[in-house]
PyMOL Python script that loads the backbone (N, CA, C, O; Angstrom):
from pymol import cmd

cmd.read_pdbstr("""\
ATOM      1  N   MET A   1       9.546 -20.129 -55.181  1.00  0.00           N
ATOM      2  CA  MET A   1       9.812 -19.017 -54.841  1.00  0.00           C
ATOM      3  C   MET A   1       9.475 -18.070 -55.816  1.00  0.00           C
ATOM      4  O   MET A   1       9.498 -18.332 -57.018  1.00  0.00           O
ATOM      5  N   SER A   2       9.039 -16.549 -55.168  1.00  0.00           N
ATOM      6  CA  SER A   2       9.080 -15.967 -56.715  1.00  0.00           C
ATOM      7  C   SER A   2      10.652 -15.184 -55.938  1.00  0.00           C
ATOM      8  O   SER A   2      11.394 -15.380 -54.975  1.00  0.00           O
ATOM      9  N   GLY A   3      10.480 -14.062 -57.292  1.00  0.00           N
ATOM     10  CA  GLY A   3      11.874 -13.463 -57.580  1.00  0.00           C
ATOM     11  C   GLY A   3      12.231 -12.929 -56.160  1.00  0.00           C
ATOM     12  O   GLY A   3      13.122 -13.224 -55.363  1.00  0.00           O
ATOM     13  N   LEU A   4      11.151 -11.987 -56.138  1.00  0.00           N
ATOM     14  CA  LEU A   4      11.034 -10.813 -54.201  1.00  0.00           C
ATOM     15  C   LEU A   4      11.460 -11.855 -53.418  1.00  0.00           C
ATOM     16  O   LEU A   4      12.494 -11.521 -52.839  1.00  0.00           O
ATOM     17  N   GLN A   5      11.150 -12.865 -53.173  1.00  0.00           N
ATOM     18  CA  GLN A   5      11.110 -13.448 -51.880  1.00  0.00           C
ATOM     19  C   GLN A   5      12.932 -13.855 -52.232  1.00  0.00           C
ATOM     20  O   GLN A   5      13.883 -13.501 -51.536  1.00  0.00           O
ATOM     21  N   LEU A   6      12.971 -14.464 -53.173  1.00  0.00           N
ATOM     22  CA  LEU A   6      14.810 -14.755 -53.443  1.00  0.00           C
ATOM     23  C   LEU A   6      15.721 -14.101 -53.229  1.00  0.00           C
ATOM     24  O   LEU A   6      16.801 -14.388 -52.713  1.00  0.00           O
ATOM     25  N   VAL A   7      15.022 -12.422 -53.933  1.00  0.00           N
ATOM     26  CA  VAL A   7      16.361 -11.170 -53.340  1.00  0.00           C
ATOM     27  C   VAL A   7      16.011 -11.391 -52.005  1.00  0.00           C
ATOM     28  O   VAL A   7      16.571 -12.430 -51.655  1.00  0.00           O
ATOM     29  N   LEU A   8      15.415 -10.958 -51.177  1.00  0.00           N
ATOM     30  CA  LEU A   8      15.214 -11.029 -50.072  1.00  0.00           C
ATOM     31  C   LEU A   8      15.773 -11.779 -49.260  1.00  0.00           C
ATOM     32  O   LEU A   8      16.108 -11.234 -48.208  1.00  0.00           O
ATOM     33  N   LEU A   9      16.044 -13.071 -49.394  1.00  0.00           N
ATOM     34  CA  LEU A   9      16.669 -14.692 -48.932  1.00  0.00           C
ATOM     35  C   LEU A   9      17.865 -13.922 -49.480  1.00  0.00           C
ATOM     36  O   LEU A   9      17.684 -12.788 -49.036  1.00  0.00           O
ATOM     37  N   ILE A  10      18.485 -13.914 -49.878  1.00  0.00           N
ATOM     38  CA  ILE A  10      19.969 -13.462 -50.610  1.00  0.00           C
ATOM     39  C   ILE A  10      20.575 -12.292 -49.553  1.00  0.00           C
ATOM     40  O   ILE A  10      21.702 -12.255 -49.060  1.00  0.00           O
ATOM     41  N   THR A  11      19.524 -11.409 -49.380  1.00  0.00           N
ATOM     42  CA  THR A  11      20.293  -9.740 -48.562  1.00  0.00           C
ATOM     43  C   THR A  11      20.191 -10.452 -47.480  1.00  0.00           C
ATOM     44  O   THR A  11      21.031 -10.267 -46.599  1.00  0.00           O
ATOM     45  N   MET A  12      19.295 -11.291 -47.316  1.00  0.00           N
ATOM     46  CA  MET A  12      19.519 -11.145 -45.499  1.00  0.00           C
ATOM     47  C   MET A  12      20.207 -12.197 -45.241  1.00  0.00           C
ATOM     48  O   MET A  12      20.108 -12.493 -44.050  1.00  0.00           O
ATOM     49  N   LEU A  13      21.110 -13.158 -46.055  1.00  0.00           N
ATOM     50  CA  LEU A  13      21.763 -14.239 -45.944  1.00  0.00           C
ATOM     51  C   LEU A  13      23.452 -13.184 -46.481  1.00  0.00           C
ATOM     52  O   LEU A  13      24.578 -13.668 -46.364  1.00  0.00           O
ATOM     53  N   SER A  14      23.280 -12.295 -46.825  1.00  0.00           N
ATOM     54  CA  SER A  14      24.612 -11.628 -47.214  1.00  0.00           C
ATOM     55  C   SER A  14      24.328 -10.935 -46.280  1.00  0.00           C
ATOM     56  O   SER A  14      25.167 -11.283 -45.449  1.00  0.00           O
ATOM     57  N   MET A  15      23.588 -10.019 -45.722  1.00  0.00           N
ATOM     58  CA  MET A  15      23.675  -9.165 -44.658  1.00  0.00           C
ATOM     59  C   MET A  15      24.633  -9.990 -43.335  1.00  0.00           C
ATOM     60  O   MET A  15      25.681  -9.592 -42.825  1.00  0.00           O
ATOM     61  N   SER A  16      23.572 -11.692 -42.916  1.00  0.00           N
ATOM     62  CA  SER A  16      24.510 -12.182 -42.091  1.00  0.00           C
ATOM     63  C   SER A  16      25.722 -12.794 -42.203  1.00  0.00           C
ATOM     64  O   SER A  16      26.400 -12.987 -41.194  1.00  0.00           O
ATOM     65  N   TRP A  17      26.176 -13.203 -43.526  1.00  0.00           N
ATOM     66  CA  TRP A  17      27.433 -13.186 -43.368  1.00  0.00           C
ATOM     67  C   TRP A  17      28.676 -11.882 -43.295  1.00  0.00           C
ATOM     68  O   TRP A  17      29.862 -12.096 -43.040  1.00  0.00           O
ATOM     69  N   LEU A  18      28.007 -10.365 -43.616  1.00  0.00           N
ATOM     70  CA  LEU A  18      28.820  -9.520 -43.197  1.00  0.00           C
ATOM     71  C   LEU A  18      28.952  -9.079 -42.115  1.00  0.00           C
ATOM     72  O   LEU A  18      29.920  -8.357 -41.875  1.00  0.00           O
ATOM     73  N   LEU A  19      28.070  -9.368 -41.202  1.00  0.00           N
ATOM     74  CA  LEU A  19      27.728  -9.429 -39.659  1.00  0.00           C
ATOM     75  C   LEU A  19      28.670 -10.437 -38.962  1.00  0.00           C
ATOM     76  O   LEU A  19      29.029 -10.402 -37.785  1.00  0.00           O
ATOM     77  N   VAL A  20      28.935 -11.159 -39.717  1.00  0.00           N
ATOM     78  CA  VAL A  20      29.926 -12.142 -38.720  1.00  0.00           C
ATOM     79  C   VAL A  20      31.375 -11.426 -39.059  1.00  0.00           C
ATOM     80  O   VAL A  20      32.421 -11.330 -38.417  1.00  0.00           O
ATOM     81  N   PHE A  21      31.082 -11.103 -39.974  1.00  0.00           N
ATOM     82  CA  PHE A  21      33.332 -10.844 -40.241  1.00  0.00           C
ATOM     83  C   PHE A  21      32.604  -8.820 -39.672  1.00  0.00           C
ATOM     84  O   PHE A  21      33.452  -8.126 -40.234  1.00  0.00           O
ATOM     85  N   ILE A  22      32.074  -8.280 -39.289  1.00  0.00           N
ATOM     86  CA  ILE A  22      32.094  -7.606 -38.388  1.00  0.00           C
ATOM     87  C   ILE A  22      32.156  -7.622 -36.881  1.00  0.00           C
ATOM     88  O   ILE A  22      32.864  -6.831 -36.258  1.00  0.00           O
ATOM     89  N   LEU A  23      31.282  -8.681 -36.218  1.00  0.00           N
ATOM     90  CA  LEU A  23      30.892  -8.689 -34.944  1.00  0.00           C
ATOM     91  C   LEU A  23      32.010  -9.725 -34.430  1.00  0.00           C
ATOM     92  O   LEU A  23      32.611  -9.649 -33.358  1.00  0.00           O
ATOM     93  N   THR A  24      32.115 -10.409 -35.119  1.00  0.00           N
ATOM     94  CA  THR A  24      33.413 -11.175 -34.790  1.00  0.00           C
ATOM     95  C   THR A  24      34.511 -10.834 -33.861  1.00  0.00           C
ATOM     96  O   THR A  24      34.702 -11.418 -32.794  1.00  0.00           O
ATOM     97  N   PRO A  25      35.201  -9.891 -34.306  1.00  0.00           N
ATOM     98  CA  PRO A  25      36.808  -9.274 -34.008  1.00  0.00           C
ATOM     99  C   PRO A  25      35.396  -8.307 -33.163  1.00  0.00           C
ATOM    100  O   PRO A  25      34.945  -9.352 -33.633  1.00  0.00           O
ATOM    101  N   PHE A  26      34.664  -7.726 -32.681  1.00  0.00           N
ATOM    102  CA  PHE A  26      34.163  -7.212 -31.832  1.00  0.00           C
ATOM    103  C   PHE A  26      33.780  -7.816 -30.404  1.00  0.00           C
ATOM    104  O   PHE A  26      34.102  -7.356 -29.308  1.00  0.00           O
ATOM    105  N   PHE A  27      32.922  -9.098 -30.706  1.00  0.00           N
ATOM    106  CA  PHE A  27      33.608  -9.741 -29.755  1.00  0.00           C
ATOM    107  C   PHE A  27      34.570 -10.414 -28.875  1.00  0.00           C
ATOM    108  O   PHE A  27      34.527 -10.759 -27.694  1.00  0.00           O
ATOM    109  N   ILE A  28      35.485 -10.502 -29.842  1.00  0.00           N
ATOM    110  CA  ILE A  28      36.623 -11.273 -29.568  1.00  0.00           C
ATOM    111  C   ILE A  28      37.317  -9.953 -28.561  1.00  0.00           C
ATOM    112  O   ILE A  28      37.416 -10.096 -27.342  1.00  0.00           O
ATOM    113  N   ALA A  29      37.643  -9.025 -29.081  1.00  0.00           N
ATOM    114  CA  ALA A  29      38.051  -8.093 -27.946  1.00  0.00           C
ATOM    115  C   ALA A  29      37.410  -7.477 -26.625  1.00  0.00           C
ATOM    116  O   ALA A  29      37.953  -6.912 -25.675  1.00  0.00           O
ATOM    117  N   LEU A  30      35.868  -7.819 -26.920  1.00  0.00           N
ATOM    118  CA  LEU A  30      35.190  -7.432 -25.834  1.00  0.00           C
ATOM    119  C   LEU A  30      35.285  -8.967 -25.028  1.00  0.00           C
ATOM    120  O   LEU A  30      34.750  -8.931 -23.920  1.00  0.00           O
ATOM    121  N   ALA A  31      35.666  -9.825 -25.271  1.00  0.00           N
ATOM    122  CA  ALA A  31      35.710 -11.025 -24.628  1.00  0.00           C
ATOM    123  C   ALA A  31      37.553 -10.802 -23.754  1.00  0.00           C
ATOM    124  O   ALA A  31      37.862 -11.227 -22.641  1.00  0.00           O
ATOM    125  N   ASN A  32      38.078 -10.348 -24.322  1.00  0.00           N
ATOM    126  CA  ASN A  32      39.803 -10.189 -23.725  1.00  0.00           C
ATOM    127  C   ASN A  32      39.510  -9.216 -22.885  1.00  0.00           C
ATOM    128  O   ASN A  32      39.915  -9.286 -21.725  1.00  0.00           O
ATOM    129  N   LYS A  33      38.400  -7.631 -23.532  1.00  0.00           N
ATOM    130  CA  LYS A  33      39.027  -6.645 -22.119  1.00  0.00           C
ATOM    131  C   LYS A  33      37.869  -7.403 -20.752  1.00  0.00           C
ATOM    132  O   LYS A  33      38.006  -6.888 -19.643  1.00  0.00           O
ATOM    133  N   PHE A  34      37.060  -8.282 -20.846  1.00  0.00           N
ATOM    134  CA  PHE A  34      35.856  -8.373 -19.718  1.00  0.00           C
ATOM    135  C   PHE A  34      36.354 -10.118 -19.311  1.00  0.00           C
ATOM    136  O   PHE A  34      35.624 -10.848 -18.641  1.00  0.00           O
ATOM    137  N   ASN A  35      37.938 -10.636 -19.957  1.00  0.00           N
ATOM    138  CA  ASN A  35      38.295 -11.537 -19.331  1.00  0.00           C
ATOM    139  C   ASN A  35      37.745 -12.521 -19.303  1.00  0.00           C
ATOM    140  O   ASN A  35      38.038 -13.331 -18.424  1.00  0.00           O
ATOM    141  N   ILE A  36      36.489 -12.889 -20.497  1.00  0.00           N
ATOM    142  CA  ILE A  36      35.850 -13.787 -20.774  1.00  0.00           C
ATOM    143  C   ILE A  36      36.254 -14.818 -21.510  1.00  0.00           C
ATOM    144  O   ILE A  36      35.682 -14.992 -22.586  1.00  0.00           O
ATOM    145  N   LEU A  37      37.331 -15.737 -21.103  1.00  0.00           N
ATOM    146  CA  LEU A  37      38.466 -16.703 -22.136  1.00  0.00           C
ATOM    147  C   LEU A  37      38.614 -17.773 -21.369  1.00  0.00           C
ATOM    148  O   LEU A  37      38.825 -17.525 -20.181  1.00  0.00           O
ATOM    149  N   ASP A  38      38.553 -19.268 -21.790  1.00  0.00           N
ATOM    150  CA  ASP A  38      38.880 -20.315 -21.819  1.00  0.00           C
ATOM    151  C   ASP A  38      40.460 -20.398 -21.520  1.00  0.00           C
ATOM    152  O   ASP A  38      41.349 -20.009 -22.278  1.00  0.00           O
ATOM    153  N   LYS A  39      40.596 -20.899 -20.442  1.00  0.00           N
ATOM    154  CA  LYS A  39      42.528 -20.728 -20.017  1.00  0.00           C
ATOM    155  C   LYS A  39      42.912 -22.439 -20.297  1.00  0.00           C
ATOM    156  O   LYS A  39      42.365 -23.520 -20.076  1.00  0.00           O
ATOM    157  N   PRO A  40      43.767 -22.113 -20.712  1.00  0.00           N
ATOM    158  CA  PRO A  40      44.617 -23.735 -20.990  1.00  0.00           C
ATOM    159  C   PRO A  40      44.891 -24.036 -19.551  1.00  0.00           C
ATOM    160  O   PRO A  40      45.030 -23.392 -18.511  1.00  0.00           O
ATOM    161  N   SER A  41      44.919 -25.931 -20.125  1.00  0.00           N
ATOM    162  CA  SER A  41      44.774 -26.637 -18.275  1.00  0.00           C
ATOM    163  C   SER A  41      45.244 -27.892 -19.356  1.00  0.00           C
ATOM    164  O   SER A  41      45.381 -27.946 -20.578  1.00  0.00           O
ATOM    165  N   SER A  42      45.441 -29.016 -18.061  1.00  0.00           N
ATOM    166  CA  SER A  42      46.334 -30.121 -18.833  1.00  0.00           C
ATOM    167  C   SER A  42      44.990 -30.836 -20.193  1.00  0.00           C
ATOM    168  O   SER A  42      45.216 -31.498 -21.205  1.00  0.00           O
ATOM    169  N   ARG A  43      44.069 -30.490 -19.800  1.00  0.00           N
ATOM    170  CA  ARG A  43      43.014 -31.052 -20.567  1.00  0.00           C
ATOM    171  C   ARG A  43      42.581 -30.428 -21.481  1.00  0.00           C
ATOM    172  O   ARG A  43      41.445 -30.567 -21.933  1.00  0.00           O
ATOM    173  N   LYS A  44      43.562 -29.520 -21.951  1.00  0.00           N
ATOM    174  CA  LYS A  44      42.928 -28.658 -23.507  1.00  0.00           C
ATOM    175  C   LYS A  44      43.809 -28.844 -24.391  1.00  0.00           C
ATOM    176  O   LYS A  44      44.999 -28.891 -24.079  1.00  0.00           O
ATOM    177  N   ILE A  45      43.473 -28.956 -25.397  1.00  0.00           N
ATOM    178  CA  ILE A  45      44.798 -28.720 -26.707  1.00  0.00           C
ATOM    179  C   ILE A  45      45.079 -27.523 -26.937  1.00  0.00           C
ATOM    180  O   ILE A  45      45.963 -27.533 -27.794  1.00  0.00           O
ATOM    181  N   HIS A  46      44.720 -26.070 -26.538  1.00  0.00           N
ATOM    182  CA  HIS A  46      45.074 -24.861 -26.842  1.00  0.00           C
ATOM    183  C   HIS A  46      46.406 -24.668 -25.907  1.00  0.00           C
ATOM    184  O   HIS A  46      46.840 -25.424 -25.039  1.00  0.00           O
ATOM    185  N   THR A  47      46.950 -23.320 -26.400  1.00  0.00           N
ATOM    186  CA  THR A  47      48.237 -23.176 -25.350  1.00  0.00           C
ATOM    187  C   THR A  47      48.227 -21.829 -24.962  1.00  0.00           C
ATOM    188  O   THR A  47      49.086 -21.310 -24.249  1.00  0.00           O
ATOM    189  N   GLN A  48      47.019 -21.136 -25.547  1.00  0.00           N
ATOM    190  CA  GLN A  48      46.905 -19.268 -25.138  1.00  0.00           C
ATOM    191  C   GLN A  48      45.218 -19.205 -25.220  1.00  0.00           C
ATOM    192  O   GLN A  48      44.506 -19.567 -26.157  1.00  0.00           O
ATOM    193  N   PRO A  49      44.782 -18.566 -23.796  1.00  0.00           N
ATOM    194  CA  PRO A  49      43.376 -18.327 -23.838  1.00  0.00           C
ATOM    195  C   PRO A  49      42.970 -18.180 -25.359  1.00  0.00           C
ATOM    196  O   PRO A  49      43.537 -17.997 -26.437  1.00  0.00           O
ATOM    197  N   VAL A  50      41.677 -18.359 -24.871  1.00  0.00           N
ATOM    198  CA  VAL A  50      40.599 -18.457 -26.253  1.00  0.00           C
ATOM    199  C   VAL A  50      38.781 -18.056 -25.718  1.00  0.00           C
ATOM    200  O   VAL A  50      37.857 -18.730 -25.263  1.00  0.00           O
ATOM    201  N   PRO A  51      38.982 -16.521 -26.107  1.00  0.00           N
ATOM    202  CA  PRO A  51      37.731 -16.232 -26.295  1.00  0.00           C
ATOM    203  C   PRO A  51      36.494 -17.217 -26.174  1.00  0.00           C
ATOM    204  O   PRO A  51      36.386 -18.089 -27.036  1.00  0.00           O
ATOM    205  N   ARG A  52      35.673 -17.144 -25.288  1.00  0.00           N
ATOM    206  CA  ARG A  52      33.895 -17.637 -25.058  1.00  0.00           C
ATOM    207  C   ARG A  52      32.845 -17.602 -25.279  1.00  0.00           C
ATOM    208  O   ARG A  52      31.898 -18.373 -25.126  1.00  0.00           O
ATOM    209  N   ILE A  53      33.038 -16.275 -25.825  1.00  0.00           N
ATOM    210  CA  ILE A  53      31.811 -15.519 -26.447  1.00  0.00           C
ATOM    211  C   ILE A  53      31.593 -16.024 -27.875  1.00  0.00           C
ATOM    212  O   ILE A  53      30.403 -15.968 -28.187  1.00  0.00           O
ATOM    213  N   GLY A  54      32.194 -16.381 -28.592  1.00  0.00           N
ATOM    214  CA  GLY A  54      31.852 -16.470 -30.158  1.00  0.00           C
ATOM    215  C   GLY A  54      31.000 -16.959 -30.947  1.00  0.00           C
ATOM    216  O   GLY A  54      30.933 -16.729 -32.154  1.00  0.00           O
ATOM    217  N   GLY A  55      30.093 -17.868 -30.129  1.00  0.00           N
ATOM    218  CA  GLY A  55      28.427 -17.917 -30.397  1.00  0.00           C
ATOM    219  C   GLY A  55      27.701 -16.368 -30.631  1.00  0.00           C
ATOM    220  O   GLY A  55      27.104 -16.246 -31.700  1.00  0.00           O
ATOM    221  N   VAL A  56      27.708 -15.440 -29.911  1.00  0.00           N
ATOM    222  CA  VAL A  56      27.352 -14.746 -29.659  1.00  0.00           C
ATOM    223  C   VAL A  56      27.392 -13.552 -30.714  1.00  0.00           C
ATOM    224  O   VAL A  56      26.403 -12.874 -30.993  1.00  0.00           O
ATOM    225  N   ALA A  57      28.646 -13.381 -31.258  1.00  0.00           N
ATOM    226  CA  ALA A  57      28.689 -13.353 -32.519  1.00  0.00           C
ATOM    227  C   ALA A  57      27.614 -14.060 -33.982  1.00  0.00           C
ATOM    228  O   ALA A  57      26.881 -13.577 -34.845  1.00  0.00           O
ATOM    229  N   VAL A  58      27.953 -15.055 -33.691  1.00  0.00           N
ATOM    230  CA  VAL A  58      27.492 -15.703 -35.059  1.00  0.00           C
ATOM    231  C   VAL A  58      25.868 -15.891 -35.170  1.00  0.00           C
ATOM    232  O   VAL A  58      25.321 -16.049 -36.262  1.00  0.00           O
ATOM    233  N   PHE A  59      24.853 -15.844 -33.409  1.00  0.00           N
ATOM    234  CA  PHE A  59      23.795 -15.734 -32.986  1.00  0.00           C
ATOM    235  C   PHE A  59      23.151 -14.135 -33.595  1.00  0.00           C
ATOM    236  O   PHE A  59      22.012 -13.858 -33.972  1.00  0.00           O
ATOM    237  N   SER A  60      24.215 -13.395 -33.518  1.00  0.00           N
ATOM    238  CA  SER A  60      23.522 -11.819 -33.223  1.00  0.00           C
ATOM    239  C   SER A  60      23.553 -12.366 -34.727  1.00  0.00           C
ATOM    240  O   SER A  60      22.599 -12.979 -35.206  1.00  0.00           O
ATOM    241  N   ALA A  61      24.672 -12.106 -35.394  1.00  0.00           N
ATOM    242  CA  ALA A  61      24.320 -11.925 -37.245  1.00  0.00           C
ATOM    243  C   ALA A  61      23.372 -12.880 -37.633  1.00  0.00           C
ATOM    244  O   ALA A  61      23.088 -12.794 -38.827  1.00  0.00           O
ATOM    245  N   PHE A  62      22.717 -13.871 -36.939  1.00  0.00           N
ATOM    246  CA  PHE A  62      21.502 -14.360 -37.571  1.00  0.00           C
ATOM    247  C   PHE A  62      20.409 -13.307 -37.429  1.00  0.00           C
ATOM    248  O   PHE A  62      19.670 -12.850 -38.301  1.00  0.00           O
ATOM    249  N   VAL A  63      20.481 -13.012 -36.053  1.00  0.00           N
ATOM    250  CA  VAL A  63      18.858 -12.748 -35.394  1.00  0.00           C
ATOM    251  C   VAL A  63      18.678 -10.944 -36.202  1.00  0.00           C
ATOM    252  O   VAL A  63      17.720 -10.469 -36.813  1.00  0.00           O
ATOM    253  N   ILE A  64      19.589 -10.531 -35.971  1.00  0.00           N
ATOM    254  CA  ILE A  64      19.846  -9.053 -36.648  1.00  0.00           C
ATOM    255  C   ILE A  64      18.827  -8.930 -37.709  1.00  0.00           C
ATOM    256  O   ILE A  64      17.734  -8.368 -37.791  1.00  0.00           O
ATOM    257  N   PRO A  65      19.474  -9.564 -38.403  1.00  0.00           N
ATOM    258  CA  PRO A  65      18.579  -9.034 -40.313  1.00  0.00           C
ATOM    259  C   PRO A  65      17.188  -9.592 -40.389  1.00  0.00           C
ATOM    260  O   PRO A  65      16.375  -9.300 -41.266  1.00  0.00           O
ATOM    261  N   PHE A  66      16.897 -10.788 -38.952  1.00  0.00           N
ATOM    262  CA  PHE A  66      15.589 -11.201 -39.413  1.00  0.00           C
ATOM    263  C   PHE A  66      14.603  -9.806 -38.473  1.00  0.00           C
ATOM    264  O   PHE A  66      13.598  -9.167 -38.785  1.00  0.00           O
ATOM    265  N   ALA A  67      15.445  -9.794 -37.323  1.00  0.00           N
ATOM    266  CA  ALA A  67      14.336  -8.533 -36.792  1.00  0.00           C
ATOM    267  C   ALA A  67      14.582  -7.164 -37.301  1.00  0.00           C
ATOM    268  O   ALA A  67      14.053  -6.285 -36.622  1.00  0.00           O
ATOM    269  N   ILE A  68      15.406  -6.688 -38.559  1.00  0.00           N
ATOM    270  CA  ILE A  68      15.327  -5.896 -39.606  1.00  0.00           C
ATOM    271  C   ILE A  68      14.045  -6.252 -40.416  1.00  0.00           C
ATOM    272  O   ILE A  68      13.036  -5.550 -40.347  1.00  0.00           O
ATOM    273  N   PHE A  69      14.103  -7.060 -40.973  1.00  0.00           N
ATOM    274  CA  PHE A  69      13.213  -7.865 -41.852  1.00  0.00           C
ATOM    275  C   PHE A  69      11.648  -7.747 -41.608  1.00  0.00           C
ATOM    276  O   PHE A  69      10.796  -7.383 -42.419  1.00  0.00           O
ATOM    277  N   TYR A  70      11.417  -8.300 -39.774  1.00  0.00           N
ATOM    278  CA  TYR A  70      10.506  -8.331 -38.762  1.00  0.00           C
ATOM    279  C   TYR A  70       9.686  -7.075 -38.994  1.00  0.00           C
ATOM    280  O   TYR A  70       8.625  -7.007 -39.615  1.00  0.00           O
ATOM    281  N   LEU A  71      10.522  -5.830 -38.237  1.00  0.00           N
ATOM    282  CA  LEU A  71      10.195  -4.336 -38.096  1.00  0.00           C
ATOM    283  C   LEU A  71       9.783  -3.947 -39.863  1.00  0.00           C
ATOM    284  O   LEU A  71       8.667  -3.426 -39.855  1.00  0.00           O
ATOM    285  N   MET A  72      10.104  -4.003 -40.703  1.00  0.00           N
ATOM    286  CA  MET A  72       9.925  -3.632 -42.128  1.00  0.00           C
ATOM    287  C   MET A  72       8.625  -3.974 -42.573  1.00  0.00           C
ATOM    288  O   MET A  72       7.809  -3.402 -43.296  1.00  0.00           O
ATOM    289  N   LEU A  73       8.638  -5.251 -41.847  1.00  0.00           N
ATOM    290  CA  LEU A  73       7.364  -6.093 -42.572  1.00  0.00           C
ATOM    291  C   LEU A  73       6.449  -5.155 -41.525  1.00  0.00           C
ATOM    292  O   LEU A  73       5.502  -4.576 -42.058  1.00  0.00           O
ATOM    293  N   CYS A  74       6.570  -5.025 -40.611  1.00  0.00           N
ATOM    294  CA  CYS A  74       5.181  -4.389 -39.511  1.00  0.00           C
ATOM    295  C   CYS A  74       4.842  -3.161 -39.527  1.00  0.00           C
ATOM    296  O   CYS A  74       3.937  -2.635 -38.879  1.00  0.00           O
ATOM    297  N   TYR A  75       5.908  -2.447 -40.624  1.00  0.00           N
ATOM    298  CA  TYR A  75       5.771  -1.165 -40.766  1.00  0.00           C
ATOM    299  C   TYR A  75       5.174  -1.134 -42.176  1.00  0.00           C
ATOM    300  O   TYR A  75       4.394  -0.225 -42.462  1.00  0.00           O
ATOM    301  N   HIS A  76       5.486  -2.052 -43.051  1.00  0.00           N
ATOM    302  CA  HIS A  76       4.752  -1.697 -44.588  1.00  0.00           C
ATOM    303  C   HIS A  76       3.283  -2.199 -44.369  1.00  0.00           C
ATOM    304  O   HIS A  76       2.316  -1.622 -44.867  1.00  0.00           O
ATOM    305  N   LEU A  77       3.195  -3.275 -43.617  1.00  0.00           N
ATOM    306  CA  LEU A  77       1.906  -3.834 -43.595  1.00  0.00           C
ATOM    307  C   LEU A  77       1.268  -3.039 -42.367  1.00  0.00           C
ATOM    308  O   LEU A  77       0.149  -3.455 -42.068  1.00  0.00           O
ATOM    309  N   LYS A  78       1.759  -1.949 -41.571  1.00  0.00           N
ATOM    310  CA  LYS A  78       1.146  -1.118 -40.654  1.00  0.00           C
ATOM    311  C   LYS A  78       0.351  -1.720 -39.220  1.00  0.00           C
ATOM    312  O   LYS A  78      -0.715  -1.592 -38.617  1.00  0.00           O
ATOM    313  N   LEU A  79       1.747  -2.517 -39.127  1.00  0.00           N
ATOM    314  CA  LEU A  79       0.762  -3.880 -38.138  1.00  0.00           C
ATOM    315  C   LEU A  79       1.696  -3.187 -36.692  1.00  0.00           C
ATOM    316  O   LEU A  79       2.774  -2.626 -36.889  1.00  0.00           O
ATOM    317  N   PRO A  80       1.064  -3.335 -35.174  1.00  0.00           N
ATOM    318  CA  PRO A  80       1.899  -3.196 -34.105  1.00  0.00           C
ATOM    319  C   PRO A  80       2.952  -4.353 -34.150  1.00  0.00           C
ATOM    320  O   PRO A  80       2.820  -5.546 -34.427  1.00  0.00           O
ATOM    321  N   LEU A  81       4.061  -3.592 -33.778  1.00  0.00           N
ATOM    322  CA  LEU A  81       5.363  -4.502 -33.373  1.00  0.00           C
ATOM    323  C   LEU A  81       4.970  -5.955 -32.416  1.00  0.00           C
ATOM    324  O   LEU A  81       5.550  -7.030 -32.262  1.00  0.00           O
ATOM    325  N   SER A  82       3.458  -5.271 -31.787  1.00  0.00           N
ATOM    326  CA  SER A  82       3.403  -6.650 -30.654  1.00  0.00           C
ATOM    327  C   SER A  82       2.522  -7.877 -31.428  1.00  0.00           C
ATOM    328  O   SER A  82       2.102  -8.801 -30.732  1.00  0.00           O
ATOM    329  N   HIS A  83       2.345  -7.867 -32.390  1.00  0.00           N
ATOM    330  CA  HIS A  83       0.859  -8.905 -32.898  1.00  0.00           C
ATOM    331  C   HIS A  83       1.498  -9.980 -33.386  1.00  0.00           C
ATOM    332  O   HIS A  83       0.913 -10.803 -34.089  1.00  0.00           O
ATOM    333  N   ILE A  84       2.759 -10.078 -33.062  1.00  0.00           N
ATOM    334  CA  ILE A  84       3.219 -11.978 -32.999  1.00  0.00           C
ATOM    335  C   ILE A  84       2.662 -12.143 -31.648  1.00  0.00           C
ATOM    336  O   ILE A  84       1.864 -13.047 -31.896  1.00  0.00           O
ATOM    337  N   PHE A  85       2.535 -11.927 -30.520  1.00  0.00           N
ATOM    338  CA  PHE A  85       2.865 -12.456 -29.211  1.00  0.00           C
ATOM    339  C   PHE A  85       1.142 -11.974 -29.170  1.00  0.00           C
ATOM    340  O   PHE A  85       0.710 -12.431 -28.111  1.00  0.00           O
ATOM    341  N   TYR A  86       0.213 -11.365 -29.780  1.00  0.00           N
ATOM    342  CA  TYR A  86      -0.901 -10.911 -29.324  1.00  0.00           C
ATOM    343  C   TYR A  86      -1.559 -11.363 -30.390  1.00  0.00           C
ATOM    344  O   TYR A  86      -1.014 -11.336 -31.493  1.00  0.00           O
ATOM    345  N   LYS A  87      -3.223 -11.995 -30.168  1.00  0.00           N
ATOM    346  CA  LYS A  87      -3.951 -12.180 -30.895  1.00  0.00           C
ATOM    347  C   LYS A  87      -5.214 -11.172 -31.077  1.00  0.00           C
ATOM    348  O   LYS A  87      -6.095 -11.042 -30.227  1.00  0.00           O
ATOM    349  N   HIS A  88      -5.165 -10.459 -32.354  1.00  0.00           N
ATOM    350  CA  HIS A  88      -6.032  -9.319 -33.026  1.00  0.00           C
ATOM    351  C   HIS A  88      -7.056  -9.809 -33.533  1.00  0.00           C
ATOM    352  O   HIS A  88      -6.766 -10.844 -34.134  1.00  0.00           O
ATOM    353  N   ASP A  89      -8.045  -9.582 -33.578  1.00  0.00           N
ATOM    354  CA  ASP A  89      -9.289  -9.808 -34.642  1.00  0.00           C
ATOM    355  C   ASP A  89      -9.290  -8.813 -35.756  1.00  0.00           C
ATOM    356  O   ASP A  89     -10.160  -8.860 -36.625  1.00  0.00           O
TER     357      ASP A  89
END
""", "prot")
cmd.dss("prot")
cmd.show_as("cartoon", "prot")
cmd.util.cbc("prot")
cmd.orient("prot")
């Protein structure tokens, strides 16, 4: 792994880590606002409603840095954004 690749990997992972801390409270508030909650019952351990969309924050924090990297790569290589879906000669 070259130095530039290592820096890029560390940057993307750091961005993901930061986004998790930014997006999680946002999605918790969104879940509370739209009542996307797992309500307590006799079969569950929790005693208060718990937001159910926490995985969306983690997935978004993973996808956003890679999408930014992909867009930057397409711009740098002067490729159309659709080149991943279509085979160009």
